[in-house]
C-alpha positions as CSV (number, residue, x, y, z in Angstrom):
1,M,0.0,0.0,0.0
2,F,1.1,3.6,-0.8
3,E,3.8,2.4,-3.2
4,K,2.4,4.7,-5.9
5,A,2.4,7.7,-3.6
6,R,6.0,7.0,-2.5
7,E,7.2,6.8,-6.1
8,K,5.2,9.8,-7.2
9,Y,6.4,12.1,-4.5
10,K,9.9,10.7,-3.9
11,N,11.6,13.8,-5.4
12,S,8.9,16.2,-4.2
13,E,8.8,18.8,-1.4
14,Y,6.0,16.6,0.0
15,K,8.2,13.5,0.4
16,I,8.6,13.8,4.1
17,I,5.0,14.7,4.8
18,I,3.8,11.7,2.8
19,A,6.2,9.4,4.6
20,K,5.1,10.7,8.0
21,M,1.4,10.2,7.0
22,I,2.1,6.6,6.0
23,D,3.9,6.0,9.3
24,K,0.8,7.2,11.2
25,Y,-1.5,5.1,9.1
26,N,0.6,2.0,9.6
27,F,0.8,2.6,13.4
28,C,-3.0,2.9,13.5
29,K,-3.4,-0.4,11.7
30,A,-0.7,-2.3,13.6
31,K,-1.6,-1.1,17.1
32,N,-5.4,-0.6,16.5
33,K,-5.1,2.8,18.1
34,I,-5.9,6.4,17.0
35,A,-2.9,8.1,15.3
36,Y,-2.5,11.6,14.2
37,T,-0.1,13.9,12.3
38,D,1.2,17.4,13.1
39,F,-0.7,20.3,11.7
40,L,-0.8,20.4,7.9
41,N,-1.2,23.4,5.7
42,I,-3.7,23.7,2.8
43,S,-1.2,22.4,0.2
44,E,-0.2,19.4,2.3
45,I,-3.9,18.6,3.1
46,S,-4.7,18.7,-0.6
47,I,-1.9,16.3,-1.6
48,I,-2.6,13.9,1.2
49,Q,-6.4,14.0,0.4
50,K,-5.5,12.8,-3.1
51,V,-3.3,10.0,-1.9
52,L,-6.0,8.8,0.6
53,D,-8.6,8.9,-2.2
54,E,-6.4,6.9,-4.5
55,E,-5.8,4.3,-1.8
56,K,-9.5,4.3,-0.9
57,I,-8.7,4.9,2.8
58,K,-11.9,5.7,4.7
59,N,-11.1,5.7,8.4
60,Y,-9.7,9.2,8.8
61,V,-10.7,12.8,9.5
62,F,-9.0,16.2,9.1
63,Y,-9.6,18.3,12.2
64,G,-8.3,21.8,13.1
65,G,-10.4,22.7,16.1
66,K,-13.3,24.3,14.2
67,E,-14.8,24.5,10.8
68,E,-12.8,26.2,8.0
69,T,-9.5,26.1,9.8
70,E,-6.4,27.0,7.6
71,R,-4.4,24.2,9.3
72,S,-5.6,20.8,10.4
73,I,-4.2,17.5,11.7
74,L,-5.0,14.2,10.1
75,I,-6.4,11.6,12.4
76,F,-6.5,7.9,11.5
77,Y,-8.7,5.6,13.6
78,P,-9.3,1.8,13.7
79,E,-12.2,0.4,11.7
80,K,-14.0,-0.6,14.9
81,F,-14.2,3.1,15.9
82,S,-17.1,5.4,14.9
83,K,-16.5,9.0,14.2
84,E,-18.3,9.8,17.4
85,I,-15.6,7.9,19.4
86,V,-13.0,9.8,17.5
87,E,-14.6,13.1,18.3
88,K,-14.5,12.3,22.0
89,N,-10.7,12.1,21.6
90,Y,-10.3,15.6,20.2
91,E,-9.8,17.1,23.7
92,K,-6.9,14.7,24.3
93,I,-5.2,15.7,21.1
94,L,-5.8,19.4,20.8
95,E,-6.0,22.2,23.3
96,I,-6.0,26.0,23.1
97,I,-3.8,28.5,24.7
98,R,-5.7,31.7,25.4
99,I,-3.8,34.9,25.6
100,K,-5.7,37.7,27.3
101,L,-4.0,41.0,26.7
102,P,-4.1,44.1,29.0
103,N,-6.9,46.4,28.1
104,S,-4.6,49.0,26.6
105,I,-2.9,46.6,24.1
106,K,-4.1,45.3,20.8
107,Y,-2.1,42.9,18.6
108,E,-2.7,41.6,15.1
109,H,-2.3,38.0,13.9
110,R,1.3,38.5,12.7
111,E,2.4,39.7,16.2
112,F,1.1,36.5,17.9
113,L,2.6,34.4,15.1
114,S,6.0,36.0,15.2
115,G,6.1,35.7,19.0
116,I,5.5,31.9,18.8
117,M,8.1,31.5,16.0
118,K,10.6,33.5,18.0
119,L,10.4,30.8,20.7
120,G,11.6,28.2,18.2
121,I,8.3,26.3,18.1
122,K,7.9,24.5,14.8
123,R,5.0,25.8,12.7
124,E,3.5,22.3,12.4
125,K,3.0,22.0,16.2
126,F,0.3,24.7,16.3
127,G,-2.7,25.4,14.1
128,D,-4.8,28.5,13.5
129,I,-4.5,31.6,15.7
130,I,-7.9,33.1,16.3
131,V,-7.5,36.8,17.1
132,T,-10.1,38.3,19.4
133,D,-10.8,41.8,20.8
134,S,-9.1,40.8,24.0
135,G,-6.2,38.7,22.7
136,A,-6.1,35.3,20.9
137,D,-6.8,31.6,21.0
138,I,-3.9,29.5,19.7
139,I,-4.8,25.9,18.7
140,V,-2.0,23.6,19.7
141,L,-1.2,19.9,20.0
142,S,-1.8,19.0,23.7
143,E,1.8,17.6,23.8
144,I,3.3,21.1,23.7
145,S,0.6,23.2,25.4
146,K,2.4,23.4,28.8
147,I,5.8,24.2,27.2
148,L,4.4,26.8,25.0
149,Q,2.4,28.4,27.8
150,E,5.5,28.8,29.9
151,D,7.6,30.0,27.0
152,L,5.1,32.7,26.0
153,K,5.3,34.2,29.4
154,T,9.0,34.9,28.8
155,L,8.2,37.2,25.8
156,T,8.2,40.9,26.6
157,R,5.1,41.5,24.5
158,F,3.1,39.1,26.7
159,K,4.6,39.9,30.1
160,K,1.4,41.4,31.4
161,S,-1.0,39.0,29.7
162,E,-3.0,36.2,31.2
163,I,-2.0,32.9,29.5
164,N,-4.1,29.8,30.1
165,I,-4.5,26.4,28.7
166,L,-8.2,25.5,27.9
167,S,-10.1,22.6,26.3
168,I,-10.5,22.8,22.6
169,K,-14.3,22.9,23.2
170,E,-13.8,26.4,24.7
171,L,-12.3,27.8,21.4
172,M,-13.7,31.3,20.6
173,N,-16.2,31.1,17.8
174,I,-15.3,34.2,15.9
175,K,-17.2,34.7,12.6
176,P,-14.9,35.6,9.8
177,E,-15.0,39.2,8.5
178,F,-15.3,39.9,4.8
179,E,-14.6,42.7,2.3
180,N,-17.0,42.8,-0.6
181,I,-15.3,43.1,-4.0
182,K,-16.2,43.1,-7.6
183,I,-14.3,41.9,-10.7
184,I,-15.0,41.7,-14.4
185,V,-14.2,38.4,-16.2
186,S,-14.7,37.3,-19.8
187,S,-15.7,33.7,-18.6
188,M,-15.9,31.5,-15.6
189,R,-12.4,30.1,-16.2
190,L,-10.1,29.9,-13.2
191,D,-7.3,31.8,-14.9
192,N,-9.7,34.7,-15.5
193,F,-10.6,34.9,-11.8
194,V,-7.0,34.5,-10.6
195,S,-5.8,37.2,-13.0
196,E,-8.3,39.7,-11.5
197,L,-8.0,38.7,-7.9
198,A,-4.1,38.5,-7.9
199,R,-3.9,41.6,-10.1
200,T,-1.7,40.0,-12.6
201,S,-1.8,39.2,-16.4
202,R,-3.5,36.2,-17.8
203,L,0.0,34.6,-18.3
204,G,0.8,35.5,-14.7
205,S,-2.4,33.8,-13.4
206,Q,-1.6,30.7,-15.4
207,E,1.9,30.6,-13.8
208,L,0.4,30.9,-10.3
209,I,-1.9,27.9,-11.1
210,K,0.9,25.9,-12.6
211,E,3.1,26.5,-9.5
212,G,0.4,25.0,-7.3
213,K,-0.6,28.3,-5.5
214,V,-4.3,28.1,-6.3
215,F,-7.0,26.1,-4.5
216,I,-10.6,25.6,-5.2
217,N,-12.6,24.4,-2.2
218,S,-9.4,23.3,-0.5
219,I,-8.2,21.2,-3.4
220,N,-5.1,22.2,-5.3
221,E,-6.2,23.1,-8.9
222,F,-3.7,23.0,-11.8
223,K,-6.1,23.3,-14.7
224,D,-6.3,27.0,-15.8
225,S,-9.6,26.3,-17.7
226,K,-11.3,24.9,-14.6
227,K,-14.9,26.3,-14.4
228,I,-15.6,28.4,-11.3
229,N,-19.1,28.0,-9.8
230,I,-21.1,30.2,-7.4
231,N,-20.2,29.5,-3.7
232,D,-16.7,28.1,-4.7
233,K,-14.0,29.2,-2.3
234,I,-10.8,30.3,-4.1
235,V,-7.5,30.5,-2.3
236,I,-4.5,32.1,-3.9
237,R,-1.4,31.7,-1.7
238,G,0.0,35.1,-0.8
239,K,-3.0,36.9,-2.3
240,G,-6.0,36.0,-0.2
241,K,-9.1,33.8,0.2
242,F,-12.3,34.5,-1.7
243,I,-15.9,33.2,-2.0
244,F,-17.7,33.6,-5.3
245,D,-21.1,35.0,-4.3
246,S,-22.9,35.9,-7.5
247,I,-22.9,37.1,-11.1
248,E,-24.3,40.7,-10.8
249,R,-24.9,41.2,-14.5
250,E,-23.5,40.7,-18.0
251,T,-21.8,43.8,-19.5
252,K,-22.5,45.2,-22.9
253,S,-19.2,43.7,-24.2
254,G,-20.3,40.2,-23.1
255,K,-18.2,40.0,-19.9
256,F,-19.5,39.3,-16.4
257,L,-19.5,41.5,-13.3
258,I,-18.8,39.2,-10.4
259,N,-19.5,39.7,-6.7
260,L,-17.1,38.1,-4.2
261,R,-16.2,38.2,-0.6
262,K,-12.6,38.4,0.5
263,Y,-11.6,37.2,3.9
264,K,-10.0,39.9,5.9
């Protein structure tokens, strides 16, 4: 099993990720226990999803603490387990570190992220950072929560903050904020959308797609002629995440005025 995947990605940047995923799967099968990976980014999730589909693997779930997380872990579970049993294990696998800032201080996402990275914590050990009005919730693997909690207290920027470890069930449910935008495209082809959203030429958009920087509904898309449908979620790495809301109207020149929401 997984021979095709090993061969296909042996010279790829995903070689190590695929190997680690296979190790977790084999451990689950051999020990009849739940096994899980570190946090995966959207590119890694897309590749692994394809491999699992090709191998017809069913007993797994991607979980990042809430719906629509940018980063998730992959959990394999024995065939005798139901998804309900797996969900009961979420609290053992993931926790949150809640940072409550002093009233006079406000930080953005990048300031929380840079602080964690300054501590030498590998990016795959923690997931999304949910910024709130009072601070942030950081989704982390339970195995590092206590270490990270203590290390965060050593940073000058968090010296006066309250830093606590909480159950993943207590994660702040912050609704995403959007900016409404409009673009004009000649057709529903992916490269047309990418060209407008990334503010690049048609050739430039095709290069972004070819380089694997574009995702449709969390799946890496390499076909520039892919048709985009209403409600599709488009992610362009380094440029943003968008939802295709509607076609407002057709212009006199036969093009289409498109309404989208861009995640802030």
